[in-house]
N, C-alpha and C positions, 0 to 999 in steps of 0.2 A: 868389787869395784871395777875391775877391768872389764867384766861382762857388760856393765851399765855403760861404760865409755864406748865400748865396741858397738853396742846397740845404738847409741846416740850418733856415732860416726856413720853407722850404716844407714840410719834414717836420713841424715844430712846428705849422704851420697845418693840415696834413693830419690830424695827430693830434687837434687841437682840433675839427676838423670832424667827424671820426669819432665822438668823444665826444659832440658836440652832437647828431649824428644818432641815436645810441643813446639819449641822454636824451630827445629828442623822441619817439622811438618808445615809450619807457616812459610818457611823459605821455599820448600818444594811447591807449595800451592802457588806462591807468587811467581815462581819460575815457570810453572805450567801456564799460568794466566798470561805471563809475558810472551811465551811462545805462541799461544793462541792469538794474542793481539798482533804479533808480527805476521802470522798466517792470514788473519783477517785483512790486514793491511795489504799483504801481497795479492790476495784475491781481488780486493777493491782496486788496487793499482792496475792489475791486469784488465779488469773490466773497463776501467776508465780509458786505458790504452785502446781497447777494442772499440769503444764508443767513438773516440776521436779518429781512429783509423777508418771506420765506416763513414763517419762524417766527412773525412777528407775525400773518400771515394765519391760520395754524393757531389761534393763541390767539383771534383775533376770531371765526372760524367756530365754534370750540368754545363760546365764550361765548354767541354768538347761539343756537346749537343748544340749550344747556342752560337758558339763562335766558329766552329768548323762545319756544323750541320752534317755530320757524318752518319749519325744513326737515323733509322726510320723511327717514326713516332711510336709504333707498337713496341719495338725492342727497347726504346728509351723508357717508356712508361713501365714496361716489365721490369727493367733493371731498377728503376726508382722505387717501384712497389716492393721488390725484394729487399732493397737497402732500407726502406722505411720499416719493413717488418723486422729486419735485423736490428735496427735501432731500438724498436719497441722491446724486443727480447732482451737487449742489453740493459735498457733502462729498468726493466722488470728485475733483472739479475741484480742491478745496483740497489734497487729498493729492498730486495731481500737481504742483501749484504749490509744495508744500513741498520738492520735490526740486530746484527751481531755485536755483542757488547760483553766484555769479559767480566763486568760487574754483575751481570745477570746470573741466575742460578745455572749450574751445569745442565740441568734437565731442560731449561728453557733454551739454552744455547744448542743443545742436542736437537731439539725440535726444529730450530731455525736451520741447523746444518742439514737435517733430513729434507726440509723444504727446499733448501738451496740445491741439494744433490738431485732432487726430483726435477727441479726446473732446469738444471744443467743438462740432464739426460733428455728432457723434452726439447731443449734447444738443439741438441745433437741429432735426435731422431726426426724432428720436424724441420728444423731450420736448415741443416746441411743438405738434405735431399731437395728442398725447395730451391736453394741456391744453385745446385748442380743442374736441375731442370731449367731454371731461368737462364743460366749461362748457355746451355745447349740450345735452348729456343732462340736466344739472342744470336748465337752463331748461325743458326739455320735461317733466321729472318734476314740477317745481314749478309747472307750468302758468303760467309767466311769459312766455307767448308773446303777451301783450297788446301793443298798439302801443308802449306805454311801455317794456315789458320788451325788446322787439326793438330799440327805439331805443338803450337802454342797452347792449345786446349789440353793436350795430353800432359805437357810440362806443367801446366797450371794444376791439373788434377793430381799429378805426382807430388808437386810441392805442397798442395793443400792437404793431401792425405798424410804426407810425412809430418807436416807441421801439426795437423790435427791429432795424429797418433802421439807425438811427443807431448803436446799439450794435454791430451787425455791422461797419459801416464803420470805427468807431473800433478795434474789435478787429483787423480786418485791417490797418489802418495800424500799430498797435502790433506785431503779429506781423512785418510786413515790416521795421520798424525793428530789432527784436531780431535777426531773421535776418541783416540786413545787417551789424549790429555783430558778430555771431558769426562771420560769414564773414571780416570784416576781422581779427578777433582770431586766427582760424585761420591766415590768411595771415601774420600777424606771427610766430606760433609756427613756421611752416614755414621762415621765413627764417633 
């Protein structure tokens, strides 16, 4: 009789343990999805900030050009072309980010993440050198190669490189976190 009671108690305990394990997996999955959602939101907010920052620069350069007539036409159009290219790249990044959704499968999210990472590298490899070349050409065209102009250009390069490096490191950390979360979610789905 005691053996039967012990078996029944063990079965009840085993059933509770199994239910608890399933419940804990669900909580962990929801936690990982929540983290990814906040990472996606962070990336989206940063891209929107970049978009409006560049848009602000466009407005400032246009205002300076038309009201102060400081720039030569060539340098103005060069700067506007680079800023337009930058806006296009940011809009493309925002379009890729709009596909990120935690309700999609981890495999689908991982594909979107890889596409986003490729586009981000493309922006860094193509966009950044174009901006540097455009700024140096503008300085050359505007005859701003005085010691003060060069000092401001060097300070701008140092600030840009520092900000870019910090942004790159934060971006890589965020990408790794998202990737690890998606791999964990994928493992949960396979079980």
